[in-house]
C-alpha positions as protocol buffer text, in pm:
chain_id: "A"
residue {
  index: 1
  type: MET
  ca { x: -21 y: -37 z: -19 }
}
residue {
  index: 2
  type: ASP
  ca { x: 148 y: 339 z: -69 }
}
residue {
  index: 3
  type: VAL
  ca { x: 155 y: 623 z: 106 }
}
residue {
  index: 4
  type: MET
  ca { x: -100 y: 806 z: -1 }
}
residue {
  index: 5
  type: LYS
  ca { x: -380 y: 476 z: -2 }
}
residue {
  index: 6
  type: PHE
  ca { x: -246 y: 437 z: 370 }
}
residue {
  index: 7
  type: GLN
  ca { x: -327 y: 810 z: 410 }
}
residue {
  index: 8
  type: ALA
  ca { x: -638 y: 743 z: 299 }
}
residue {
  index: 9
  type: GLU
  ca { x: -712 y: 458 z: 533 }
}
residue {
  index: 10
  type: ILE
  ca { x: -626 y: 671 z: 850 }
}
residue {
  index: 11
  type: VAL
  ca { x: -873 y: 928 z: 712 }
}
residue {
  index: 12
  type: LYS
  ca { x: -1169 y: 671 z: 689 }
}
residue {
  index: 13
  type: ASN
  ca { x: -1093 y: 600 z: 1098 }
}
residue {
  index: 14
  type: PRO
  ca { x: -924 y: 904 z: 1247 }
}
residue {
  index: 15
  type: ALA
  ca { x: -983 y: 808 z: 1604 }
}
residue {
  index: 16
  type: LEU
  ca { x: -815 y: 493 z: 1573 }
}
residue {
  index: 17
  type: TRP
  ca { x: -482 y: 640 z: 1487 }
}
residue {
  index: 18
  type: LYS
  ca { x: -223 y: 810 z: 1689 }
}
residue {
  index: 19
  type: TRP
  ca { x: 116 y: 966 z: 1549 }
}
residue {
  index: 20
  type: ASP
  ca { x: 462 y: 1030 z: 1622 }
}
residue {
  index: 21
  type: TYR
  ca { x: 722 y: 1251 z: 1494 }
}
residue {
  index: 22
  type: ASP
  ca { x: 1094 y: 1183 z: 1425 }
}
residue {
  index: 23
  type: LYS
  ca { x: 1267 y: 1528 z: 1383 }
}
residue {
  index: 24
  type: GLU
  ca { x: 1611 y: 1425 z: 1306 }
}
residue {
  index: 25
  type: GLU
  ca { x: 1492 y: 1139 z: 1037 }
}
residue {
  index: 26
  type: GLU
  ca { x: 1174 y: 1402 z: 919 }
}
residue {
  index: 27
  type: ILE
  ca { x: 961 y: 1101 z: 989 }
}
residue {
  index: 28
  type: VAL
  ca { x: 624 y: 1070 z: 1098 }
}
residue {
  index: 29
  type: TYR
  ca { x: 491 y: 707 z: 1253 }
}
residue {
  index: 30
  type: PHE
  ca { x: 128 y: 669 z: 1249 }
}
residue {
  index: 31
  type: SER
  ca { x: 10 y: 342 z: 1473 }
}
residue {
  index: 32
  type: ASP
  ca { x: -324 y: 198 z: 1492 }
}
residue {
  index: 33
  type: SER
  ca { x: -209 y: -22 z: 1807 }
}
residue {
  index: 34
  type: ALA
  ca { x: -166 y: -351 z: 1616 }
}
residue {
  index: 35
  type: MET
  ca { x: 72 y: -177 z: 1362 }
}
residue {
  index: 36
  type: ILE
  ca { x: 298 y: 125 z: 1327 }
}
residue {
  index: 37
  type: ARG
  ca { x: 421 y: 241 z: 989 }
}
residue {
  index: 38
  type: GLN
  ca { x: 644 y: 541 z: 892 }
}
residue {
  index: 39
  type: ILE
  ca { x: 583 y: 826 z: 647 }
}
residue {
  index: 40
  type: PRO
  ca { x: 818 y: 1069 z: 518 }
}
residue {
  index: 41
  type: VAL
  ca { x: 728 y: 1419 z: 643 }
}
residue {
  index: 42
  type: ARG
  ca { x: 733 y: 1557 z: 331 }
}
residue {
  index: 43
  type: GLU
  ca { x: 470 y: 1304 z: 188 }
}
residue {
  index: 44
  type: CYS
  ca { x: 254 y: 1347 z: 499 }
}
residue {
  index: 45
  type: LEU
  ca { x: -64 y: 1525 z: 401 }
}
residue {
  index: 46
  type: LEU
  ca { x: -259 y: 1469 z: 713 }
}
residue {
  index: 47
  type: ASP
  ca { x: -345 y: 1762 z: 1012 }
}
residue {
  index: 48
  type: LEU
  ca { x: -142 y: 1625 z: 1303 }
}
residue {
  index: 49
  type: SER
  ca { x: -347 y: 1816 z: 1555 }
}
residue {
  index: 50
  type: LYS
  ca { x: -643 y: 1616 z: 1472 }
}
residue {
  index: 51
  type: PHE
  ca { x: -476 y: 1292 z: 1574 }
}
residue {
  index: 52
  type: GLU
  ca { x: -394 y: 1230 z: 1943 }
}
residue {
  index: 53
  type: GLN
  ca { x: 0 y: 1223 z: 1960 }
}
residue {
  index: 54
  type: THR
  ca { x: 201 y: 896 z: 2159 }
}
residue {
  index: 55
  type: ASP
  ca { x: 544 y: 740 z: 2185 }
}
residue {
  index: 56
  type: CYS
  ca { x: 610 y: 478 z: 1912 }
}
residue {
  index: 57
  type: ILE
  ca { x: 923 y: 566 z: 1765 }
}
residue {
  index: 58
  type: LYS
  ca { x: 1102 y: 332 z: 1995 }
}
residue {
  index: 59
  type: TRP
  ca { x: 960 y: 23 z: 1780 }
}
residue {
  index: 60
  type: PHE
  ca { x: 1182 y: 138 z: 1500 }
}
residue {
  index: 61
  type: GLN
  ca { x: 1492 y: 107 z: 1669 }
}
residue {
  index: 62
  type: ASP
  ca { x: 1720 y: -150 z: 1442 }
}
residue {
  index: 63
  type: GLU
  ca { x: 1870 y: -425 z: 1670 }
}
residue {
  index: 64
  type: GLY
  ca { x: 2015 y: -593 z: 1367 }
}
residue {
  index: 65
  type: ASP
  ca { x: 1858 y: -844 z: 1157 }
}
residue {
  index: 66
  type: TRP
  ca { x: 1634 y: -1126 z: 1301 }
}
residue {
  index: 67
  type: PRO
  ca { x: 1540 y: -1431 z: 1145 }
}
residue {
  index: 68
  type: GLU
  ca { x: 1302 y: -1419 z: 813 }
}
residue {
  index: 69
  type: VAL
  ca { x: 949 y: -1526 z: 859 }
}
residue {
  index: 70
  type: LYS
  ca { x: 728 y: -1631 z: 578 }
}
residue {
  index: 71
  type: PRO
  ca { x: 367 y: -1742 z: 614 }
}
residue {
  index: 72
  type: THR
  ca { x: 237 y: -2098 z: 652 }
}
residue {
  index: 73
  type: LYS
  ca { x: -69 y: -2239 z: 525 }
}
residue {
  index: 74
  type: LEU
  ca { x: -227 y: -2191 z: 884 }
}
residue {
  index: 75
  type: ARG
  ca { x: -546 y: -1953 z: 934 }
}
residue {
  index: 76
  type: LEU
  ca { x: -756 y: -1900 z: 1170 }
}
residue {
  index: 77
  type: LYS
  ca { x: -1093 y: -1691 z: 1108 }
}
residue {
  index: 78
  type: GLU
  ca { x: -1254 y: -1509 z: 1392 }
}
residue {
  index: 79
  type: THR
  ca { x: -1531 y: -1233 z: 1401 }
}
residue {
  index: 80
  type: GLY
  ca { x: -1366 y: -926 z: 1228 }
}
residue {
  index: 81
  type: TYR
  ca { x: -1053 y: -1075 z: 1122 }
}
residue {
  index: 82
  type: THR
  ca { x: -835 y: -1377 z: 959 }
}
residue {
  index: 83
  type: ALA
  ca { x: -453 y: -1468 z: 1156 }
}
residue {
  index: 84
  type: ILE
  ca { x: -223 y: -1574 z: 964 }
}
residue {
  index: 85
  type: GLN
  ca { x: 94 y: -1778 z: 1120 }
}
residue {
  index: 86
  type: LEU
  ca { x: 434 y: -1677 z: 1027 }
}
residue {
  index: 87
  type: GLU
  ca { x: 744 y: -1931 z: 1090 }
}
residue {
  index: 88
  type: GLY
  ca { x: 1112 y: -1933 z: 1037 }
}
residue {
  index: 89
  type: GLU
  ca { x: 1425 y: -2059 z: 1180 }
}
residue {
  index: 90
  type: GLY
  ca { x: 1241 y: -2184 z: 1525 }
}
residue {
  index: 91
  type: TYR
  ca { x: 1023 y: -1892 z: 1569 }
}
residue {
  index: 92
  type: LYS
  ca { x: 651 y: -1869 z: 1494 }
}
residue {
  index: 93
  type: CYS
  ca { x: 357 y: -1648 z: 1532 }
}
residue {
  index: 94
  type: TRP
  ca { x: 35 y: -1485 z: 1411 }
}
residue {
  index: 95
  type: ILE
  ca { x: -28 y: -1193 z: 1280 }
}
residue {
  index: 96
  type: ASN
  ca { x: -339 y: -1016 z: 1133 }
}
residue {
  index: 97
  type: GLU
  ca { x: -387 y: -1115 z: 772 }
}
residue {
  index: 98
  type: GLY
  ca { x: -506 y: -762 z: 661 }
}
residue {
  index: 99
  type: TYR
  ca { x: -138 y: -654 z: 755 }
}
residue {
  index: 100
  type: TYR
  ca { x: -20 y: -963 z: 612 }
}
residue {
  index: 101
  type: LYS
  ca { x: -142 y: -892 z: 262 }
}
residue {
  index: 102
  type: ILE
  ca { x: -22 y: -494 z: 307 }
}
residue {
  index: 103
  type: PHE
  ca { x: 359 y: -620 z: 320 }
}
residue {
  index: 104
  type: LYS
  ca { x: 334 y: -957 z: 178 }
}
residue {
  index: 105
  type: LYS
  ca { x: 617 y: -840 z: -53 }
}
residue {
  index: 106
  type: TYR
  ca { x: 815 y: -717 z: 179 }
}
residue {
  index: 107
  type: GLN
  ca { x: 1085 y: -892 z: 410 }
}
residue {
  index: 108
  type: LEU
  ca { x: 905 y: -985 z: 739 }
}
residue {
  index: 109
  type: GLU
  ca { x: 1144 y: -1065 z: 1030 }
}
residue {
  index: 110
  type: TYR
  ca { x: 1059 y: -1209 z: 1419 }
}
residue {
  index: 111
  type: LYS
  ca { x: 1250 y: -1322 z: 1690 }
}
residue {
  index: 112
  type: GLY
  ca { x: 1040 y: -1375 z: 1954 }
}
residue {
  index: 113
  type: GLY
  ca { x: 834 y: -1110 z: 2159 }
}
residue {
  index: 114
  type: ASP
  ca { x: 577 y: -894 z: 2051 }
}
residue {
  index: 115
  type: TYR
  ca { x: 598 y: -758 z: 1726 }
}
residue {
  index: 116
  type: VAL
  ca { x: 693 y: -860 z: 1352 }
}
residue {
  index: 117
  type: LYS
  ca { x: 979 y: -610 z: 1219 }
}
residue {
  index: 118
  type: VAL
  ca { x: 904 y: -527 z: 823 }
}
residue {
  index: 119
  type: ARG
  ca { x: 1188 y: -438 z: 623 }
}
residue {
  index: 120
  type: HIS
  ca { x: 1174 y: -277 z: 254 }
}
residue {
  index: 121
  type: PRO
  ca { x: 1331 y: -551 z: 8 }
}
residue {
  index: 122
  type: SER
  ca { x: 1568 y: -324 z: -167 }
}
residue {
  index: 123
  type: THR
  ca { x: 1675 y: -133 z: 104 }
}
residue {
  index: 124
  type: LEU
  ca { x: 1645 y: -322 z: 411 }
}
residue {
  index: 125
  type: GLU
  ca { x: 1514 y: -50 z: 634 }
}
residue {
  index: 126
  type: ILE
  ca { x: 1267 y: -81 z: 870 }
}
residue {
  index: 127
  type: VAL
  ca { x: 904 y: 39 z: 742 }
}
residue {
  index: 128
  type: ALA
  ca { x: 659 y: -88 z: 972 }
}
residue {
  index: 129
  type: VAL
  ca { x: 633 y: -310 z: 1293 }
}
residue {
  index: 130
  type: ILE
  ca { x: 342 y: -542 z: 1331 }
}
residue {
  index: 131
  type: GLY
  ca { x: 210 y: -646 z: 1648 }
}
residue {
  index: 132
  type: LYS
  ca { x: 162 y: -1054 z: 1689 }
}
residue {
  index: 133
  type: MET
  ca { x: -173 y: -1164 z: 1794 }
}
residue {
  index: 134
  type: LYS
  ca { x: -245 y: -1403 z: 2091 }
}
residue {
  index: 135
  type: VAL
  ca { x: -462 y: -1691 z: 1907 }
}
residue {
  index: 136
  type: SER
  ca { x: -595 y: -1979 z: 2076 }
}
residue {
  index: 137
  type: THR
  ca { x: -650 y: -2306 z: 1855 }
}
residue {
  index: 138
  type: THR
  ca { x: -854 y: -2481 z: 2086 }
}
residue {
  index: 139
  type: VAL
  ca { x: -1251 y: -2536 z: 2053 }
}
């Protein structure tokens, strides 16, 4: 999803989104509490005064490469969303399939913990962070 489409999604439900700003990097971060995505400030057309500010820059600190994860064939349908399982090098986690679809052409990394890093495939820059989901596979 390009930057303009992403901003259009934010405008559809602005109460859901919070923002943060990195002055040095000139990047605006938007979070819906399950995913954080960055936008270069020069491409941000949104009026930030209309959104609540939060602290989400800390999730973008690059701690080096993590193991890459790929989707498995496992899906879990719940009311309102579908979870998809990611797996790689001894790590497994679940994320919202809607976020996976946005970033399926990107490199996804996971090393345990609460979130998956999304890296741009050519620059390897972290462009988003997706919170992992806790799912119950018992019926």
